[in-house]
C-alpha positions in Angstrom: 0.1 -0.1 -0.1 1.2 3.6 -0.4 0.9 6.7 1.5 0.6 10.5 0.1 3.6 12.0 -1.1 5.7 14.3 1.3 5.4 18.0 1.4 7.7 19.6 -0.9 8.8 23.5 0.0 10.7 26.4 -1.7 12.5 29.0 -0.1 11.2 31.6 -2.4 8.3 33.7 -2.0 6.7 31.8 -5.0 5.3 28.4 -3.1 4.3 25.1 -4.5 3.2 22.5 -2.6 2.4 19.2 -4.1 0.6 16.4 -2.4 -1.7 13.4 -3.9 -4.8 14.7 -2.1 -4.5 18.7 -2.9 -2.2 21.3 -4.0 -1.8 24.8 -2.7 0.2 27.4 -5.0 0.7 30.9 -5.4 3.1 32.6 -7.5 2.8 36.3 -7.1 2.3 36.3 -3.2 -1.4 38.2 -3.4 -3.2 35.1 -4.8 -3.5 31.2 -4.4 -5.3 28.5 -5.4 -6.1 25.2 -3.3 -7.3 22.1 -5.1 -8.7 20.1 -2.8 -9.6 16.3 -4.4 -9.6 13.6 -1.6 -11.8 12.8 1.5 -10.6 14.8 5.0 -9.3 13.0 7.9 -7.5 14.4 11.2 -4.4 11.6 10.6 -3.5 9.3 7.9 -6.3 6.4 7.9 -4.8 2.7 8.9 -5.9 -0.6 8.3 -6.6 -3.3 11.1 -3.0 -4.1 11.3 -1.7 -0.4 11.7 -0.9 -0.4 7.8 -1.5 3.3 5.8 -4.7 2.8 3.8 -4.3 3.7 0.3 -6.5 6.4 -1.2 -6.4 10.1 -1.6 -6.4 11.8 1.6 -6.3 15.2 2.8 -4.7 15.5 6.5 -5.4 18.1 9.0 -2.0 19.1 10.2 -0.5 19.0 7.2 -3.2 20.9 5.5 -3.1 23.4 8.3 0.5 23.7 8.3 0.6 24.1 4.5 -2.3 26.9 4.8 0.2 29.0 6.6 2.3 29.6 3.5 -0.6 31.2 1.7 -1.8 33.0 4.8 -0.8 36.2 3.6 -2.7 36.3 0.1 -5.3 38.5 -0.5 -7.4 36.1 -2.5 -7.5 32.3 -2.1 -9.4 29.8 -4.7 -10.4 26.7 -3.5 -11.4 24.3 -5.9 -13.5 21.4 -4.3 -14.0 18.1 -5.1 -14.5 15.9 -1.9 -16.6 13.3 -0.1 -16.0 14.9 3.3 -14.7 12.6 6.1 -13.9 13.7 9.6 -16.1 16.2 10.9 -13.9 18.1 13.7 -11.1 17.9 10.9 -13.3 20.0 8.7 -14.6 22.1 11.1 -11.3 23.3 12.0 -10.7 23.9 8.1 -13.5 25.8 8.1 -12.8 27.5 11.0 -8.9 28.7 9.7 -10.5 30.0 6.5 -13.0 32.1 8.5 -10.3 33.4 10.1 -8.5 34.2 6.9 -11.8 35.7 6.0 -12.0 37.7 9.0 -8.6 39.2 8.2 -9.5 40.3 4.9 -8.7 37.4 2.8 -11.1 36.9 0.0 -12.3 33.4 0.0 -14.0 31.4 -3.4 -14.9 28.1 -3.6 -15.2 26.3 -7.2 -16.9 23.3 -6.5 -16.0 21.0 -9.5 -17.2 17.7 -8.5 -18.9 17.1 -5.2 -19.2 18.8 -2.0 -20.3 16.7 0.7 -20.5 16.3 4.0 -17.4 17.5 5.7 -16.5 18.5 2.2 -19.7 21.6 2.6 -18.6 22.7 5.4 -15.1 23.7 3.7 -17.3 24.8 1.0 -19.5 27.0 3.6 -16.5 28.9 5.0 -16.0 30.6 1.6 -18.0 33.8 1.3 -18.4 32.9 -2.5 -19.4 29.6 -3.9 -19.7 28.8 -7.5 -21.0 25.8 -8.9 -21.6 24.0 -11.9 -25.2 23.1 -13.0 -24.1 19.2 -12.5 -22.2 20.2 -9.0 -23.1 18.0 -6.3 -23.7 19.2 -2.7 -24.7 16.8 0.3 -25.4 17.7 4.1 -26.3 15.3 6.7 -25.9 14.5 10.1 -23.0 13.4 11.8 -22.7 9.4 12.6 -20.1 7.4 14.4 -19.5 3.8 14.8 -19.8 2.2 18.3 -18.2 -0.9 19.2 -19.1 -3.0 22.8 -21.7 -2.8 25.5 -23.3 -0.1 26.5 -26.2 1.0 28.8 -29.0 3.5 28.3 -27.2 6.3 30.2 -24.0 5.8 28.0 -26.0 5.6 25.0 -28.0 8.9 25.9 -24.7 10.4 26.3 -23.3 9.4 22.7 -26.7 11.1 21.5 -26.0 14.0 23.5 -22.6 14.2 22.1 -23.8 13.7 18.4 -26.4 16.4 18.8 -23.7 18.9 19.5 -22.1 17.8 16.7 -24.9 18.2 14.8 -25.4 21.8 15.9 -21.9 22.5 14.9 -22.7 22.1 11.4 -26.1 23.9 11.8 -24.0 27.2 12.7 -21.9 26.9 10.0 -24.9 26.3 7.4 -27.0 28.7 8.8 -24.6 31.4 8.8 -24.0 30.7 5.0 -27.6 30.6 3.9 -29.5 32.4 6.5 -31.9 29.8 7.0 -33.4 28.7 10.3 -31.6 26.1 12.2 -35.3 24.4 12.2 -34.9 24.1 8.6 -31.5 23.1 8.3 -32.1 20.5 10.7 -34.8 19.0 8.7 -32.2 19.1 5.5 -29.7 17.5 7.7 -32.2 14.6 8.7 -33.2 14.0 5.6 -29.4 13.5 3.7 -30.2 16.4 1.2 -28.5 16.2 -1.7 -28.7 19.6 -4.0 -27.6 20.3 -7.7 -25.7 23.1 -8.5 -28.8 25.1 -9.1 -30.9 24.0 -6.2 -27.8 24.7 -4.0 -28.2 28.3 -5.3 -31.6 28.2 -4.4 -31.3 27.3 -0.8 -28.7 29.9 -0.1 -25.6 27.0 0.0 -24.0 28.6 -3.3 -23.9 31.7 -5.1 -22.9 31.6 -8.7 -23.8 29.2 -11.3 -21.0 28.4 -14.0 -23.1 28.4 -16.9 -20.7 27.3 -19.5 -18.6 24.9 -17.0 -17.3 22.4 -18.6 -19.6 19.3 -17.5 -18.9 17.0 -14.8 -19.7 13.5 -15.1 -21.4 12.1 -11.9 -22.6 8.5 -12.0 -23.3 6.0 -9.2 -22.3 2.4 -8.9 -25.4 -0.1 -9.2 -25.7 -0.6 -5.5 -25.4 2.6 -4.7 -22.2 2.8 -2.5 -19.9 4.2 -4.7 -19.8 7.4 -6.7 -18.1 8.1 -10.2 -16.8 11.8 -10.6 -15.0 12.9 -13.4 -13.8 9.1 -13.6 -12.9 8.9 -10.0 -14.2 6.6 -7.9 -15.6 7.4 -4.4 -16.5 5.0 -1.9 -19.9 6.3 0.4 -19.5 5.7 4.1 -21.6 2.4 5.4 -25.1 2.7 5.4 -25.1 5.7 2.7 -26.5 5.4 -0.6 -26.6 7.5 -3.9 -29.9 9.4 -4.5 -32.0 7.5 -7.5 -32.2 10.4 -9.3 -28.2 9.7 -10.0 -27.6 7.7 -13.3 -25.6 4.5 -13.0 -22.8 2.6 -14.1 -21.6 -1.2 -12.9 -19.0 -1.6 -10.1 -16.3 -2.8 -12.9 -16.6 0.1 -14.8 -13.3 2.4 -14.1 -15.0 5.8 -15.3 -18.7 6.7 -16.2 -17.8 6.2 -19.9 -21.2 4.9 -20.9 -23.9 5.7 -18.0 -27.2 3.6 -17.7 -29.5 6.4 -19.2 -32.6 4.0 -19.0 -33.6 4.4 -22.6 -37.0 3.2 -23.6 -36.7 -0.4 -25.4 -36.2 -0.8 -28.9 -38.7 -2.9 -30.7 -38.1 -4.8 -34.1 -36.1 -3.7 -36.8 -38.2 -0.3 -37.5 -35.3 1.9 -37.5 -35.1 2.2 -33.8 -39.0 3.2 -33.2 -38.8 3.3 -29.1 -42.0 2.1 -27.0 -44.5 4.4 -26.0 -45.1 5.1 -22.3 -48.1 3.2 -22.6 -46.3 0.2 -24.0 -43.7 0.3 -21.6 -46.6 0.6 -18.7 -48.5 -2.7 -20.1 -45.2 -4.3 -20.2 -43.7 -3.3 -17.1 -46.4 -2.2 -15.0 -44.7 -2.6 -11.5 -41.6 -0.9 -12.5 -43.1 2.3 -14.3 -45.3 2.5 -11.4 -42.6 2.8 -8.9 -40.9 5.1 -11.4 -44.0 7.5 -11.3 -43.9 6.9 -7.5 -40.3 7.8 -6.8 -40.7 10.6 -9.3 -43.8 12.1 -7.1 -41.8 11.4 -4.0 -39.5 13.6 -5.2 -41.5 16.3 -6.7 -43.0 16.3 -3.6 -40.1 16.4 -1.7 -38.7 19.3 -3.5 -41.7 21.3 -3.1 -41.7 20.6 0.5 -38.4 22.1 0.9 -39.0 24.8 -1.3 -42.0 25.8 0.5 -40.4 25.9 4.0 -37.6 27.8 3.1 -40.0 30.8 1.3 -41.8 30.7 4.6 -38.6 30.8 6.6 -37.4 33.8 4.7 -40.5 35.5 5.0 -40.7 34.9 8.9 -36.8 36.6 9.3 -38.4 39.6 7.0 -41.3 40.0 9.5 -39.3 40.1 12.5 -36.8 42.3 10.8 -39.3 44.8 10.3 -40.5 44.9 13.9 -36.6 44.2 15.4 -36.3 48.0 16.2 -39.5 48.1 18.5 -38.2 45.0 20.5 -35.2 43.9 22.7 -32.4 42.5 20.6 -32.0 39.4 22.8 -35.7 38.8 22.4 -35.5 39.1 18.7 -32.2 36.6 18.7 -34.1 33.8 20.1 -37.3 34.4 18.0 -34.8 34.0 15.2 -32.3 31.5 15.9 -33.2 29.8 19.6 -34.7 27.0 20.3 -37.7 27.8 19.7 -38.4 30.2 16.8 -41.1 32.0 16.5 -43.2 34.2 13.9 -43.2 38.2 14.4 -47.1 37.8 15.6 -46.1 35.3 18.2 -42.8 37.5 19.4 -45.3 40.8 19.5 -47.5 38.5 21.6 -44.9 37.6 24.2 -43.6 41.5 24.1 -47.1 42.5 25.2 -47.7 39.6 27.4 -44.0 40.7 29.1 -44.9 44.2 29.4 -48.6 43.4 30.9 -46.7 41.4 33.6 -44.6 44.4 34.4 -47.3 46.8 34.6 -49.0 44.8 37.4 -46.0 43.8 39.1 -45.3 47.7 39.1 -48.5 48.5 40.6 -48.5 45.8 43.2 -45.5 47.1 44.3 -46.6 50.6 44.5 -49.6 49.6 46.7 -47.0 47.4 48.9 -44.8 50.6 49.3 -47.9 52.4 50.6 -49.3 50.1 52.8 -45.4 49.6 54.4 -45.2 53.4 55.0 -48.8 53.7 56.7 -49.5 56.8 54.5 -53.0 55.7 54.0 -53.7 55.7 57.7 -53.0 59.7 57.8 -56.0 61.4 57.7 -57.0 64.1 55.3 -56.5 67.6 56.2 -59.8 69.4 57.6 -61.3 71.6 55.4 -61.1 75.1 56.7 -64.1 76.7 58.7 -66.4 78.8 56.9 -65.9 82.0 59.0 -68.6 83.9 57.0 -68.1 87.1 55.9 -65.3 89.0 57.3 -65.4 92.8 57.9 -62.9 94.8 56.9 -60.5 95.8 59.7 -60.5 99.2 58.6 -64.1 99.7 58.4 -64.6 98.0 62.0 -65.2 99.5 65.5 -63.0 98.9 68.4 -65.8 97.2 69.8 -66.9 94.8 66.9 -62.9 94.1 66.6 -63.3 92.8 70.3 -66.4 91.0 69.9 -64.8 89.0 67.2 -61.8 88.2 68.9 -63.3 86.9 72.0 -65.8 84.8 69.5 -62.5 83.3 67.5 -61.0 82.1 71.2 -64.1 80.7 72.6 -64.3 78.7 69.1 -60.9 77.3 69.8 -61.0 76.5 73.1 -64.3 74.8 72.4 -66.8 76.8 74.3 -70.1 78.5 72.8 -71.0 81.6 73.1 -74.3 82.0 75.4 -76.9 84.9 75.5 
């Protein structure tokens, strides 16, 4: 078995690193291109006996070491054709690329063939993703191998870890697409495959390369392998290629002539094909299955597109009222564990305001009771003294009489006689 070629470096500013699975190159120091054609691993895969496994692998430590040599470039283009691989290694490469992007590096990814699983994580690190019409993007939930015996608590702990890995992927995809975590979670659970055009519609890609050289993609008959431009890529255990990809026999080295499912030719009438009615009459079960699969595929695509449109409308409605509400509440409504609509967000805000108002009145009443202010009597109204005579016009006798009357009233005595 062979192992990937070792790295080679030059001392001059023009760097060229050649590997079996990928290459990095820059000639002017300001721009660089990375060709990522291979599966992503943290370290060199080995077999049961510890021997290196033959294949095209992108190894994390080597890749990051080489990435340092082009980190000063102002623009980096990644040419992608990867089935994926280790989720942790893929996430690390994604984060390092995002670090370069935040520092001002312009990142562009061109999906020459496929960007699946971990490959799609790396693809989404780029602010501009260009796809061919025949490119294939795939996202799914993380999975792992388990050996040995486990009790229920240990299995629940493993499931919790898997949920954390899935949330990591959802963060990457929501940042790139603008879709909610709920929509992304359903797409991952369904193991969603997207062509180039579909990836653009869902926000995973940005530009379609209309005049690109067509990419040849086919699946083995058993659905366990893909042939991308002649290169065989084994799918992970338990995963199968989608039914809408044409098939070739596993012995074929490349999809030279794919199974196009052409209508049967009858007799010697110059290649006249059978009509749909004739096919249905001759192969009723097969045609019924094909039609059922087609309807299911259309229904699934329509459902996903409807969900995407609804999610974008929900986001827009929340943005329209975001200036009136608390920023944290808006963030939770958009991306929290329980996302809600703009109407639900307003209702929640109104209920919160009502509760705060009731609490304010209750606190005010409680403060009044504790202060004893309610027990203080009101000040008596001034006594009606009746019309007063102007002092300047009263006689001394009248003034004396009036004074005696006021004193008697103060002392609680009544004037008799």
